[in-house]
KESE-264321 format. One line per 8 residues: their letters; for each residue x, y, z of N, C-alpha, C, O. Coordinates in pm, whole numbers, plus 50000, padded with zeros to 5 digits. Layout:
<recs>
A = X Y Z X Y Z X Y Z X Y Z | ...
</recs>
This chain:
<recs>
XXXXXXXX = 49676 89157 49004 49805 89143 48928 49820 89046 48871 49844 88948 48942 | 49815 89024 48715 49795 88901 48688 49953 88865 48617 50033 88957 48600 | 49974 88783 48596 50132 88743 48535 50052 88587 48409 49960 88507 48416 | 50215 88640 48262 50118 88593 48171 50142 88421 48198 50160 88376 48311 | 50139 88373 48129 50159 88188 48100 50347 88120 48188 50391 88032 48262 | 50400 88260 48096 50585 88227 48077 50596 88345 48161 50706 88399 48148 | 50508 88410 48251 50607 88485 48360 50646 88612 48338 50648 88712 48410 | 50688 88583 48193 50753 88702 48134 50714 88838 48147 50793 88932 48139
XXXXXXXX = 50544 88854 48176 50488 88994 48179 50391 88933 48339 50362 88828 48398 | 50368 89123 48351 50294 89130 48435 50141 89222 48427 50162 89322 48358 | 50038 89218 48463 49969 89312 48406 49892 89340 48577 49859 89259 48663 | 49885 89458 48575 49785 89527 48708 49665 89679 48627 49660 89770 48545 | 49617 89631 48696 49492 89680 48745 49437 89825 48793 49427 89743 48884 | 49398 89938 48823 49364 90001 48909 49244 89966 48957 49270 89978 49076 | 49139 89933 48954 49030 89918 48973 48928 90019 49064 48882 90017 49178 | 48921 90110 48941 48858 90230 48953 48750 90227 48986 48687 90204 48883
XXXXXXXX = 48679 90237 49071 48457 90245 49085 48396 90376 49036 48434 90489 49006 | 48279 90303 49043 48222 90414 48986 48212 90477 48829 48223 90405 48730 | 48189 90621 48823 48252 90656 48662 48380 90658 48634 48416 90648 48517 | 48473 90672 48739 48614 90683 48726 48681 90592 48599 48678 90481 48653 | 48742 90567 48457 48807 90497 48447 48884 90398 48517 48927 90433 48627 | 48906 90301 48482 49018 90251 48542 49144 90202 48397 49109 90184 48281 | 49304 90190 48458 49357 90165 48401 49461 89957 48421 49457 89858 48493 | 49504 89988 48350 49534 89837 48309 49648 89894 48188 49642 89948 48077
XXXXXXXX = 49754 89847 48281 49901 89794 48212 50017 89686 48241 50078 89642 48338 | 50013 89672 48124 50131 89555 48079 50278 89587 48107 50331 89681 48048 | 50347 89511 48197 50522 89559 48222 50611 89420 48204 50597 89312 48260 | 50706 89461 48107 50793 89315 48185 50854 89330 48251 50901 89435 48295 | 50883 89145 48296 50935 89154 48407 51081 89198 48426 51133 89276 48506 | 51140 89110 48313 51320 89145 48294 51350 89261 48321 51429 89304 48406 | 51262 89334 48219 51316 89506 48203 51246 89600 48274 51273 89713 48235 | 51150 89596 48384 51050 89662 48441 50969 89769 48390 50901 89849 48453
XXXXXXXX = 50993 89757 48224 50991 89830 48091 50872 89844 48111 50839 89761 48196 | 50728 89946 48059 50627 89917 48064 50535 89930 47936 50472 90034 47915 | 50529 89833 47859 50487 89768 47758 50350 89854 47650 50344 89876 47529 | 50273 89878 47746 50104 89885 47672 49981 89922 47826 49955 89867 47933 | 49939 90042 47755 49887 90086 47888 49744 90059 47811 49741 90054 47688 | 49635 90042 47884 49451 90061 47859 49389 90117 47965 49403 90093 48085 | 49320 90193 47908 49235 90288 47985 49047 90222 47943 48985 90235 47838 | 48998 90146 48093 48940 90089 48060 48792 90122 48118 48766 90136 48237
XXXXXXXX = 48689 90131 48000 48567 90188 48084 48500 90065 48161 48498 89947 48126 | 48439 90132 48295 48376 89967 48391 48277 89985 48324 48278 89872 48276 | 48165 90045 48265 48053 89943 48231 47939 89976 48336 47957 90021 48450 | 47801 89940 48266 47732 89918 48383 47694 89833 48543 47584 89826 48598 | 47820 89778 48588 47855 89673 48683 47882 89791 48782 47840 89786 48898 | 47986 89949 48711 48073 90007 48808 48190 89951 48880 48249 89988 48982 | 48212 89831 48781 48373 89787 48786 48438 89700 48726 48373 89597 48745 | 48512 89679 48674 48612 89610 48603 48628 89475 48612 48668 89418 48713
XXXXXXXX = 48580 89391 48454 48602 89244 48464 48747 89252 48448 48813 89290 48351 | 48803 89188 48617 48926 89089 48590 48947 88902 48568 48866 88815 48598 | 49074 88888 48509 49119 88961 48412 49045 89014 48302 48969 88985 48209 | 49114 89118 48364 49087 89222 48167 49152 89139 48081 49094 89088 47985 | 49310 89113 48116 49356 89043 47954 49330 88913 47940 49345 88848 48043 | 49294 88853 47841 49359 88646 47854 49441 88692 47730 49446 88772 47636 | 49539 88523 47834 49626 88513 47733 49605 88366 47643 49537 88264 47655 | 49682 88408 47569 49712 88221 47468 49818 88155 47566 49879 88216 47654
XXXXXXXX = 49827 88045 47539 49907 87955 47639 50003 87927 47607 50056 87830 47662 | 50064 87991 47513 50202 88038 47481 50258 88109 47556 50352 88074 47628 | 50194 88250 47549 50221 88376 47553 50288 88465 47420 50353 88570 47418 | 50251 88392 47335 50285 88487 47215 50180 88624 47175 50217 88724 47114 | 50044 88598 47226 49896 88674 47215 49857 88692 47406 49873 88643 47517 | 49788 88816 47316 49655 88865 47490 49522 88920 47412 49537 88951 47294 | 49429 88930 47453 49348 88906 47396 49221 89048 47450 49221 89016 47569 | 49150 89136 47447 49078 89211 47521 48925 89227 47426 48907 89230 47304
XXXXXXXX = 48846 89233 47524 48720 89198 47502 48677 89419 47480 48721 89522 47531 | 48584 89386 47389 48572 89574 47366 48450 89537 47346 48413 89423 47374 | 48356 89646 47284 48210 89647 47253 48207 89636 47059 48234 89711 46965 | 48148 89463 47084 48150 89394 46945 48266 89391 46847 48277 89387 46724 | 48375 89395 46987 48493 89347 46877 48602 89256 46987 48660 89300 47087 | 48604 89189 46959 48859 89102 47023 48928 89130 46953 48955 89104 46836 | 48974 89212 47054 49118 89285 47021 49222 89161 47052 49198 89088 47148 | 49357 89132 46954 49453 89025 46977 49540 89099 46989 49536 89199 46917
XXXXXXXX = 49640 89086 47072 49770 89176 47069 49895 89076 47065 49887 88978 47139 | 50025 89093 46976 50082 89051 46990 50186 89042 47045 50162 89125 47132 | 50326 88995 47076 50413 89014 47177 50544 88987 47103 50575 88882 47046 | 50613 89095 47111 50635 89146 47173 50648 89263 47220 50683 89299 47333 | 50602 89356 47078 50589 89463 47053 50427 89515 47139 50402 89626 47187 | 50345 89399 47134 50219 89454 47225 50129 89521 47129 50037 89582 47184 | 50132 89526 46963 50060 89624 46874 49964 89544 46812 49992 89427 46786 | 49838 89599 46782 49732 89526 46729 49731 89392 46613 49736 89406 46491
XXXXXXXX = 49725 89313 46659 49733 89180 46579 49697 89236 46423 49577 89242 46400 | 49801 89284 46298 49743 89273 46166 49654 89424 46171 49568 89448 46086 | 49689 89528 46289 49630 89638 46290 49474 89647 46270 49415 89748 46233 | 49395 89480 46313 49220 89534 46260 49195 89454 46425 49283 89375 46458 | 49102 89471 46500 49039 89338 46573 48930 89321 46481 48889 89386 46385 | 48867 89130 46588 48814 89102 46552 48697 89106 46579 48659 89062 46687 | 48553 89194 46432 48422 89210 46420 48358 89056 46510 48392 88945 46471 | 48282 89071 46609 48183 88997 46646 48065 89071 46718 48059 89048 46839
XXXXXXXX = 47969 89156 46667 47854 89241 46630 47792 89199 46801 47698 89123 46779 | 47801 89211 46906 47727 89137 47078 47818 89077 47118 47759 89018 47209 | 47989 89018 47127 47997 88930 47189 47981 88954 47329 47966 89065 47381 | 47985 88827 47393 47952 88844 47552 48094 88789 47610 48164 88850 47691 | 48120 88672 47556 48245 88628 47601 48332 88595 47545 48343 88676 47452 | 48424 88509 47538 48539 88449 47495 48649 88411 47614 48655 88481 47715 | 48738 88293 47595 48807 88244 47651 48939 88190 47518 48931 88210 47397 | 49048 88121 47591 49187 88094 47535 49186 87966 47454 49154 88026 47351
XXXXXXXX = 49195 87835 47412 49251 87726 47439 49383 87752 47496 49475 87832 47480 | 49352 87636 47582 49464 87622 47707 49583 87513 47650 49660 87459 47729 | 49588 87489 47495 49695 87426 47467 49736 87492 47322 49854 87492 47285 | 49628 87551 47242 49661 87601 47111 49575 87740 47095 49476 87767 47163 | 49649 87845 46965 49625 87975 46999 49490 87949 46870 49497 87957 46747 | 49396 87924 46941 49255 87891 46970 49133 88037 47077 49147 88054 47198 | 49053 88098 47010 48951 88168 47055 48817 88117 47009 48766 88135 46899 | 48762 88043 47123 48652 88047 47140 48536 88192 47196 48571 88262 47290
XXXXXXXX = 48410 88216 47126 48343 88320 47204 48225 88309 47156 48213 88236 47058 | 48111 88374 47206 48021 88375 47170 47917 88454 47164 47922 88539 47253 | 47806 88463 47082 47753 88605 47043 47559 88583 47053 47506 88514 46966 | 47466 88653 47169 47338 88612 47150 47271 88624 47085 47307 88722 47019 | 47126 88565 47027 47054 88587 46955 47048 88741 46883 47154 88802 46887 | 46988 88776 46849 46983 88939 46736 46843 88943 46640 46841 88922 46519 | 46762 88965 46701 46637 88939 46570 46605 88775 46562 46577 88693 46649 | 46624 88766 46405 46609 88611 46377 46755 88520 46355 46765 88397 46361
XXXXXXXX = 46857 88612 46330 46972 88567 46415 47014 88499 46538 47026 88557 46646 | 47029 88416 46524 47016 88274 46653 47182 88332 46734 47250 88423 46686 | 47215 88263 46849 47312 88271 46888 47400 88189 46836 47364 88081 46788 | 47549 88236 46837 47618 88140 46816 47768 88128 46890 47827 88220 46946 | 47795 88042 46881 47971 87981 46965 48043 87956 46820 48021 87867 46739 | 48151 88081 46813 48261 88043 46699 48358 87979 46775 48354 87970 46898 | 48483 87913 46672 48616 87873 46719 48668 87965 46632 48600 87987 46532 | 48741 88006 46641 48874 88100 46508 49021 88051 46573 49044 88032 46692
XXXXXXXX = 49100 88038 46476 49249 88031 46518 49288 88186 46495 49214 88272 46449 | 49402 88198 46531 49472 88333 46620 49632 88267 46518 49666 88151 46542 | 49700 88334 46432 49711 88477 46379 49669 88483 46285 49690 88589 46226 | 49556 88337 46184 49508 88348 46028 49369 88407 46051 49316 88474 45963 | 49279 88373 46219 49115 88411 46169 49057 88274 46116 48935 88257 46106 | 49125 88202 46090 49021 88118 46073 48916 88050 46134 48931 88001 46246 | 48799 88043 46064 48698 87982 46187 48690 87823 46173 48638 87770 46074 | 48748 87747 46285 48757 87619 46256 48604 87548 46302 48548 87449 46255
XXXXXXXX = 48561 87643 46413 48401 87558 46370 48326 87693 46406 48349 87795 46471 | 48221 87636 46327 48099 87751 46408 47971 87651 46479 47955 87533 46446 | 47881 87725 46585 47757 87593 46653 47684 87737 46621 47741 87844 46600 | 47530 87710 46621 47449 87808 46616 47328 87722 46724 47314 87600 46736 | 47271 87806 46777 47220 87797 46941 47068 87870 46906 47063 87968 46832 | 46969 87822 46957 46834 87876 46967 46810 87874 47061 46847 87798 47151 | 46702 88006 47059 46600 88038 47274 46682 88056 47335 46662 87987 47436 | 46804 88126 47348 46950 88101 47463 46923 88224 47560 46912 88345 47538
XXXXXXXX = 46916 88156 47665 46937 88280 47780 47059 88350 47816 47078 88471 47832 | 47165 88218 47828 47331 88259 47856 47363 88175 47804 47278 88100 47754 | 47516 88147 47791 47591 88060 47762 47728 88100 47844 47771 88215 47836 | 47816 87968 47950 47924 87928 47934 48006 87848 47932 47985 87738 47983 | 48133 87879 47868 48228 87808 47814 48374 87738 47927 48432 87806 48011 | 48405 87576 47892 48549 87570 47930 48592 87472 47889 48538 87370 47844 | 48727 87511 47908 48795 87419 47763 48835 87322 47925 48810 87331 48045 | 48906 87236 47835 48933 87104 47935 49082 87124 47914 49108 87169 47802
XXXXXXXX = 49207 87097 48010 49306 87155 48048 49411 87093 47951 49527 87122 47979 | 49392 87016 47847 49434 86968 47707 49398 87011 47567 49423 86961 47458 | 49328 87123 47604 49279 87164 47493 49170 87039 47351 49108 87063 47248 | 49195 86937 47415 49086 86810 47363 48967 86838 47338 48917 86809 47229 | 48882 86914 47457 48735 86950 47438 48684 87071 47523 48748 87104 47623 | 48579 87133 47490 48534 87285 47464 48409 87238 47523 48333 87200 47434 | 48344 87222 47677 48183 87234 47708 48187 87354 47706 48276 87433 47739 | 48083 87368 47664 47969 87530 47614 47823 87489 47700 47735 87428 47639
XXXXXXXX = 47804 87533 47863 47678 87500 47920 47565 87648 47846 47588 87768 47834 | 47423 87548 47804 47369 87615 47750 47215 87623 47773 47127 87547 47734 | 47205 87792 47883 47112 87771 47957 46973 87863 47883 46980 87984 47863 | 46844 87776 47848 46738 87780 47822 46629 87840 47900 46622 87819 48021 | 46524 87929 47825 46417 87957 47942 46322 87825 47939 46360 87747 47852 | 46198 87775 48019 46151 87679 48096 45987 87773 48004 45957 87885 48045 | 45906 87709 47889 45787 87802 47880 45689 87803 47995 45674 87701 48063 | 45623 87914 48020 45562 87958 48116 45566 87916 48293 45485 87897 48384
XXXXXXXX = 45761 87916 48264 45775 87872 48422 45837 88044 48419 45871 88076 48305 | 45853 88139 48509 45979 88303 48459 46043 88230 48580 46004 88161 48675 | 46168 88281 48528 46279 88293 48576 46313 88197 48600 46398 88194 48689 | 46267 88057 48537 46360 87897 48521 46381 87855 48379 46320 87850 48272 | 46497 87825 48430 46561 87765 48267 46652 87606 48326 46681 87575 48442 | 46672 87548 48227 46735 87410 48196 46836 87439 48097 46839 87528 48012 | 46944 87318 48131 47061 87340 48077 47068 87249 47983 46963 87187 47968 | 47187 87206 47888 47255 87135 47807 47386 87150 47791 47451 87234 47853
XXXXXXXX = 47435 87068 47704 47624 87124 47718 47601 87071 47602 47521 86980 47583 | 47711 87159 47459 47754 87144 47382 47910 87076 47365 48004 87155 47351 | 47937 86925 47367 48076 86934 47392 48113 86931 47202 48051 86886 47106 | 48250 87005 47216 48340 87041 47106 48455 86908 47078 48554 86936 47145 | 48468 86827 47033 48540 86716 47041 48713 86811 46908 48754 86770 46799 | 48745 86898 46965 48895 86950 46914 48978 86918 46806 49016 86973 46703 | 48998 86784 46878 49118 86708 46845 49030 86605 46677 49087 86591 46569 | 48914 86562 46704 48856 86515 46562 48844 86609 46428 48790 86719 46410
XXXXXXXX = 48931 86506 46326 48856 86600 46235 48697 86693 46204 48593 86630 46227 | 48688 86799 46167 48595 86872 46127 48493 86918 46262 48386 86978 46261 | 48583 86856 46392 48544 86928 46538 48401 86926 46530 48323 87020 46511 | 48375 86788 46550 48209 86715 46590 48175 86828 46702 48250 86913 46748 | 48026 86801 46734 48002 86885 46804 47900 86760 46868 47862 86670 46793 | 47845 86766 47057 47788 86623 47105 47687 86710 47176 47741 86811 47224 | 47561 86701 47197 47445 86759 47285 47424 86643 47379 47411 86521 47365 | 47428 86753 47509 47400 86660 47613 47255 86732 47694 47250 86792 47801
XXXXXXXX = 47192 86713 47639 46979 86693 47754 47066 86715 47894 47177 86664 47910 | 47013 86782 47975 47018 86792 48125 46905 86758 48146 46875 86641 48167 | 46837 86838 48143 46690 86865 48191 46634 86877 48294 46531 86831 48344 | 46771 86995 48346 46796 87063 48487 46854 87162 48495 46941 87170 48408 | 46847 87278 48585 46955 87395 48597 47089 87378 48620 47146 87394 48728 | 47138 87347 48517 47305 87338 48546 47438 87408 48642 47556 87411 48608 | 47394 87449 48741 47476 87560 48888 47674 87558 48835 47749 87655 48822 | 47701 87427 48817 47867 87465 48802 47878 87330 48687 47799 87241 48656
XXXXXXXX = 48014 87363 48645 48072 87251 48565 48177 87244 48568 48217 87359 48550 | 48297 87149 48585 48430 87157 48579 48474 87006 48540 48427 86899 48577 | 48585 87038 48449 48659 86938 48396 48748 86868 48469 48835 86940 48519 | 48760 86715 48501 48910 86703 48519 49045 86691 48483 49075 86634 48379 | 49162 86756 48586 49267 86808 48506 49338 86706 48477 49336 86622 48567 | 49412 86674 48374 49448 86561 48322 49395 86438 48318 49445 86332 48357 | 49257 86464 48252 49208 86434 48268 49068 86448 48165 49058 86554 48105 | 48967 86349 48145 48862 86343 48045 48705 86354 48070 48621 86351 47980
XXXXXXXX = 48671 86370 48224 48559 86403 48262 48495 86511 48338 48552 86592 48410 | 48355 86503 48309 48301 86642 48343 48214 86648 48442 48094 86629 48426 | 48260 86672 48536 48150 86712 48683 48126 86856 48670 48183 86963 48650 | 47979 86789 48700 47840 86864 48720 47749 86902 48788 47663 86816 48804 | 47721 87042 48859 47624 87042 49002 47508 87093 48882 47530 87177 48795 | 47336 86991 48910 47287 87116 48881 47122 87060 48950 47105 86954 49010 | 47055 87124 48933 46899 87093 49054 46826 87212 49064 46819 87283 48964 | 46752 87258 49201 46726 87357 49259 46813 87345 49445 46871 87257 49509
XXXXXXXX = 46783 87457 49463 46883 87461 49567 46771 87365 49736 46661 87350 49789 | 46916 87332 49740 46841 87223 49856 46810 87120 49804 46799 87024 49880 | 46785 87100 49673 46783 86958 49585 46906 86949 49523 46869 86921 49409 | 47022 86953 49519 47139 86935 49384 47167 86786 49370 47152 86716 49470 | 47206 86731 49254 47224 86657 49209 47387 86680 49128 47417 86782 49068 | 47471 86568 49145 47632 86523 49087 47602 86506 48948 47492 86529 48997 | 47589 86492 48837 47634 86391 48717 47783 86417 48719 47850 86503 48777 | 47824 86294 48623 47960 86289 48594 47966 86197 48477 47930 86079 48468
XXXXXXXX = 48032 86295 48366 48030 86273 48253 48183 86193 48182 48296 86212 48227 | 48161 86136 48108 48283 86038 48043 48301 86089 47878 48236 86042 47785 | 48414 86204 47866 48383 86211 47735 48498 86149 47628 48590 86232 47625 | 48518 86075 47569 48605 86032 47499 48590 86084 47334 48556 86199 47306 | 48622 85975 47228 48675 86042 47070 48486 85987 47047 48447 85870 47055 | 48419 86079 47026 48315 86052 46920 48191 86024 46982 48083 86005 46927 | 48233 86023 47177 48106 85981 47281 48115 86033 47365 48220 86052 47425 | 47955 86091 47411 47981 86122 47541 47906 86067 47664 47787 86097 47661
XXXXXXXX = 47944 85994 47771 47875 85886 47856 47831 85976 47997 47891 86064 48058 | 47714 85917 48017 47701 85995 48166 47721 85858 48227 47651 85761 48199 | 47862 85854 48349 47897 85745 48400 47789 85775 48574 47778 85667 48631 | 47756 85829 48610 47666 85869 48754 47598 85995 48770 47633 86106 48729 | 47484 85960 48843 47415 86074 48908 47422 86032 49066 47408 85933 49139 | 47457 86195 49072 47495 86115 49259 47363 86207 49292 47350 86317 49238 | 47307 86177 49344 47157 86238 49405 47142 86269 49560 47167 86186 49647 | 47089 86431 49587 47027 86441 49754 47170 86496 49763 47239 86433 49845
XXXXXXXX = 47257 86635 49677 47386 86732 49810 47316 86802 49882 47377 86866 49967 | 47187 86816 49878 47136 86974 49956 47175 87067 49902 47109 87084 49799 | 47270 87160 49918 47282 87317 49874 47419 87298 49876 47485 87375 49945 | 47505 87166 49782 47684 87164 49758 47635 87341 49610 47546 87382 49536 | 47712 87359 49636 47760 87466 49508 47916 87499 49450 47942 87583 49364 | 48020 87405 49522 48144 87408 49467 48232 87278 49454 48251 87194 49542 | 48288 87279 49302 48374 87138 49282 48505 87219 49283 48531 87335 49252 | 48596 87088 49341 48710 87117 49330 48792 87029 49343 48830 86998 49455
XXXXXXXX = 48848 86956 49212 48945 86858 49125 49055 86885 49213 49109 86988 49253 | 49079 86712 49238 49264 86696 49257 49305 86757 49141 49238 86778 49040 | 49480 86796 49174 49548 86850 49066 49551 86738 48927 49537 86737 48804 | 49576 86664 49023 49653 86529 48972 49518 86387 48893 49533 86272 48851 | 49389 86489 48910 49223 86411 48814 49183 86331 48973 49218 86366 49086 | 49101 86217 48931 49024 86139 48981 48933 86159 49081 48812 86138 49094 | 49032 86210 49155 48960 86267 49253 48912 86405 49291 48987 86502 49281 | 48743 86419 49351 48759 86541 49419 48629 86617 49523 48519 86570 49552
XXXXXXXX = 48663 86691 49545 48575 86752 49642 48457 86838 49601 48476 86933 49524 | 48313 86806 49658 48174 86872 49629 48168 86992 49830 48113 86963 49936 | 48220 87069 49805 48148 87184 49867 48043 87269 49869 48006 87327 49766 | 47978 87286 49998 47892 87390 50005 47979 87545 50100 47987 87547 50222 | 48014 87619 50041 48097 87716 50111 47983 87848 50095 47873 87855 50039 | 48058 87938 50164 47981 88116 50173 47954 88137 50052 48026 88109 49955 | 47839 88192 50052 47753 88270 49946 47798 88352 49918 47800 88421 50020 | 47843 88405 49839 47944 88526 49780 47855 88600 49710 47856 88723 49710
XXXXXXXX = 47785 88538 49655 47603 88624 49572 47571 88697 49709 47604 88815 49707 | 47517 88654 49821 47406 88681 49919 47517 88766 49981 47499 88885 50006 | 47648 88696 50009 47817 88772 50130 47710 88672 50258 47695 88723 50369 | 47671 88589 50238 47596 88552 50431 47641 88337 50358 47669 88271 50258 | 47615 88327 50510 47628 88181 50539 47484 88076 50503 47383 88084 50572 | 47492 88004 50413 47333 87925 50401 47356 87854 50488 47466 87855 50542 | 47211 87732 50543 47229 87630 50650 47346 87541 50578 47373 87545 50458 | 47407 87465 50669 47466 87371 50606 47614 87388 50514 47677 87310 50442
XXXXXXXX = 47633 87529 50556 47724 87579 50496 47890 87537 50566 47930 87557 50681 | 47953 87483 50469 48063 87376 50510 48016 87254 50488 48094 87193 50562 | 47959 87186 50450 47959 87021 50389 48038 87028 50313 48073 87125 50246 | 48083 86900 50314 48157 86866 50201 48149 86709 50155 48110 86624 50235 | 48175 86686 50071 48187 86487 50005 48282 86470 49930 48281 86519 49817 | 48404 86386 49983 48543 86340 49879 48419 86222 49798 48329 86146 49834 | 48494 86272 49658 48460 86114 49538 48618 86108 49523 48720 86172 49548 | 48559 85957 49453 48658 85858 49397 48643 85878 49199 48706 85776 49173
XXXXXXXX = 48614 85923 49091 48561 85926 49052 48597 85834 48906 48558 85842 48790 | 48682 85755 48971 48727 85618 48895 48714 85505 48969 48810 85442 49014 | 48560 85466 48988 48576 85361 49058 48518 85276 48932 48551 85158 48920 | 48436 85334 48843 48367 85284 48722 48257 85121 48724 48252 85004 48687 | 48158 85267 48823 48002 85176 48856 47923 85237 48834 47939 85358 48851 | 47811 85194 48792 47700 85268 48805 47587 85311 48901 47472 85354 48892 | 47682 85274 49006 47593 85261 49194 47653 85423 49229 47761 85439 49172 | 47607 85549 49310 47650 85626 49310 47703 85616 49428 47789 85698 49460
XXXXXXXX = 47659 85500 49531 47703 85496 49660 47869 85500 49625 47948 85568 49690 | 47916 85402 49492 48074 85369 49505 48158 85447 49535 48257 85428 49605 | 48094 85610 49443 48207 85692 49465 48233 85801 49591 48324 85884 49592 | 48111 85779 49716 48138 85857 49791 48294 85796 49848 48340 85688 49812 | 48348 85873 49927 48403 85843 50016 48431 85848 50136 48477 85758 50206 | 48382 86038 50185 48371 86070 50291 48295 86197 50299 48344 86310 50297 | 48145 86160 50310 48029 86315 50410 48095 86373 50468 48175 86288 50507 | 48140 86505 50528 48239 86552 50582 48144 86696 50596 48050 86746 50533
XXXXXXXX = 48242 86740 50739 48186 86922 50750 48312 86979 50782 48375 86904 50857 | 48375 87086 50753 48400 87194 50778 48321 87333 50819 48310 87427 50741 | 48272 87332 50944 48139 87450 50999 48217 87580 50894 48337 87580 50864 | 48130 87671 50857 48171 87788 50795 48327 87793 50713 48415 87875 50737 | 48331 87713 50640 48463 87661 50536 48451 87804 50436 48340 87843 50399 | 48525 87846 50414 48512 87991 50308 48590 87911 50200 48556 87969 50097 | 48660 87829 50170 48797 87824 50103 48856 87643 50090 48873 87587 50198 | 48879 87574 49980 48922 87491 49926 49053 87523 49835 49067 87607 49746
XXXXXXXX = 49146 87427 49888 49280 87447 49847 49341 87285 49784 49259 87193 49794 | 49389 87273 49762 49459 87043 49696 49537 87168 49708 49526 87290 49691 | 49660 87037 49761 49810 87141 49761 49825 87037 49618 49767 86930 49603 | 49942 87118 49497 50020 87025 49409 49980 86896 49326 49938 86871 49213 | 50017 86821 49448 50032 86666 49446 49940 86633 49406 49935 86542 49323 | 49810 86714 49462 49700 86577 49500 49681 86472 49567 49619 86373 49529 | 49763 86496 49724 49771 86436 49819 49660 86475 49916 49578 86405 49974 | 49683 86635 49917 49621 86684 50067 49544 86739 49960 49554 86751 49838
XXXXXXXX = 49415 86786 50105 49322 86919 50077 49296 86970 50174 49248 86917 50275 | 49344 87166 50144 49326 87244 50253 49189 87310 50259 49132 87363 50164 | 49132 87294 50417 49010 87332 50387 49023 87477 50555 49054 87449 50670 | 48985 87619 50500 48990 87772 50607 48861 87834 50621 48773 87847 50536 | 48861 87866 50727 48780 87990 50682 48822 88149 50709 48823 88209 50817 | 48855 88197 50579 48906 88347 50597 48860 88446 50646 48754 88502 50617 | 48969 88487 50753 48945 88615 50814 48876 88685 50715 48763 88729 50737 | 48939 88703 50596 48917 88825 50525 48708 88809 50536 48614 88887 50524
XXXXXXXX = 48722 88689 50558 48529 88699 50515 48480 88693 50656 48387 88753 50711 | 48578 88592 50706 48424 88620 50860 48563 88624 50930 48679 88590 50908 | 48469 88700 51055 48601 88798 51136 48656 88678 51247 48773 88679 51285 | 48565 88582 51292 48573 88422 51415 48579 88356 51352 48564 88365 51231 | 48611 88244 51427 48625 88091 51392 48702 88093 51282 48664 88033 51182 | 48835 88168 51286 48888 88112 51158 49051 88031 51211 49142 88057 51291 | 49014 87914 51105 49086 87824 51178 49124 87735 51015 49062 87766 50913 | 49221 87637 51017 49209 87527 50907 49225 87427 50905 49323 87386 50967
XXXXXXXX = 49166 87362 50856 49203 87209 50802 49261 87113 50788 49199 87041 50866 | 49372 87022 50726 49399 86944 50658 49360 86820 50639 49333 86743 50731 | 49355 86795 50530 49261 86624 50517 49352 86568 50419 49445 86643 50386 | 49345 86400 50340 49412 86326 50306 49296 86351 50200 49190 86409 50223 | 49331 86304 50099 49262 86271 49964 49169 86201 49947 49099 86227 49849 | 49129 86087 50034 49037 85984 50074 48950 86069 50222 48890 85995 50301 | 48951 86167 50236 48874 86196 50354 48862 86232 50444 48763 86297 50479 | 48989 86194 50541 49065 86206 50623 49057 86284 50679 48972 86348 50617
XXXXXX = 49093 86364 50796 49136 86455 50856 49279 86415 50890 49295 86308 50949 | 49405 86503 50853 49478 86448 50952 49590 86603 51058 49698 86614 51116 | 49455 86695 51020 49483 86807 51121 49424 86902 51119 49373 86924 51009 | 49400 86997 51219 49283 87128 51277 49384 87203 51354 49433 87157 51457 | 49422 87345 51294 49466 87497 51396 49340 87563 51394 49232 87561 51335 | 49378 87603 51453 49284 87697 51548 49339 87833 51535 49288 87927 51596
</recs>
C-alpha cells in the first residue's frame, strides 16, 4: 500500500508475478470510493515496480511510467492531464521534485543521440532544463528534500575494463536563474549517495567492495565543495541520515542482492558532518557493530537510532539495540 503525501488517497497493488498482470487501484480515503484502476504488465523482471505511481508534493498530481511515455493524472478526477501523455522515447526513470511540481526524467543514448536528463514543469510541460550526457551506462537521480538541488549520478564504462565503471555527479541548482549544472568527477564507482535532510550536504559511498570510501560534499549557491573523504570503510554499503541532519550512520547490512551476510555485516560508524574540518578523524564519532543487523531506523527527533535483526530476514539472533545520536548504546533487548 501507498498513501498520497496528504493522505487523502491510498494506492493498493496485488503484486502479481510471472505472466499474470498486476492491478493498481487508487481509493479515496474519506469516501472509500475507487477512483481509478490500472492494469500493469510485469515486464522482463516478472514483478511490478513499486511504488508504481509517484505523487507530486502537493498531491494534485500523480504519474506513472509506461513504454516511451510518462502519464500525469490530475486529482480529484484522476483524469489524464490534457488528455495526453508526455512523450519521452526510451525513458528509463523519473521522479518528482519534493517541493515544486517539476518532473525530472532521463533517457539513454539512442544511436548518435546522447543520453539526456530533462526537467519539466507540470501542468504546462515547459522544459526547465535539459542536460545531454555521453558514454553513459546508467543514471540515478536524487532530489534534495527542499527541492533546491537535484543530484544525478552518471555511471560510465571504463575503457578496456569489462564490467568496470566510474561515476560522476551532475548537480542541478534549481533555485538559480537558468538552472546551472555543476559536474563533479568522482573517478570511482559510486555505490550509494544521499542528501542530508534539512541541509545541503551530499554523502556518497564509492570504491570497490572491501575498499569503500565516503566523501561528503557541501552544495551551496553556485558551488560544490568536497568537505572530506573518509577512507578504508571496508564494505560499508548504506547511509542513514538523522531526520534533523548533521549526524549520520554508515552501516554494512544484509546483502539483499545476494540475500546473505557478508563478512563484517553489522559494522557501523557514527559521523558528525558539522565539524567543518578537513581531517577525516574529526568526523568519526564511534565505530561499533550490531552483528547481523538487517535494518537501521532513526527516531523522528534525530536523538536516537534503532538497529535490529528482523525475523522476516533472519530466523535467529533477533534483537534490537537503541543508540544515542552520538553512538552510545543505551538499550539492548533480545
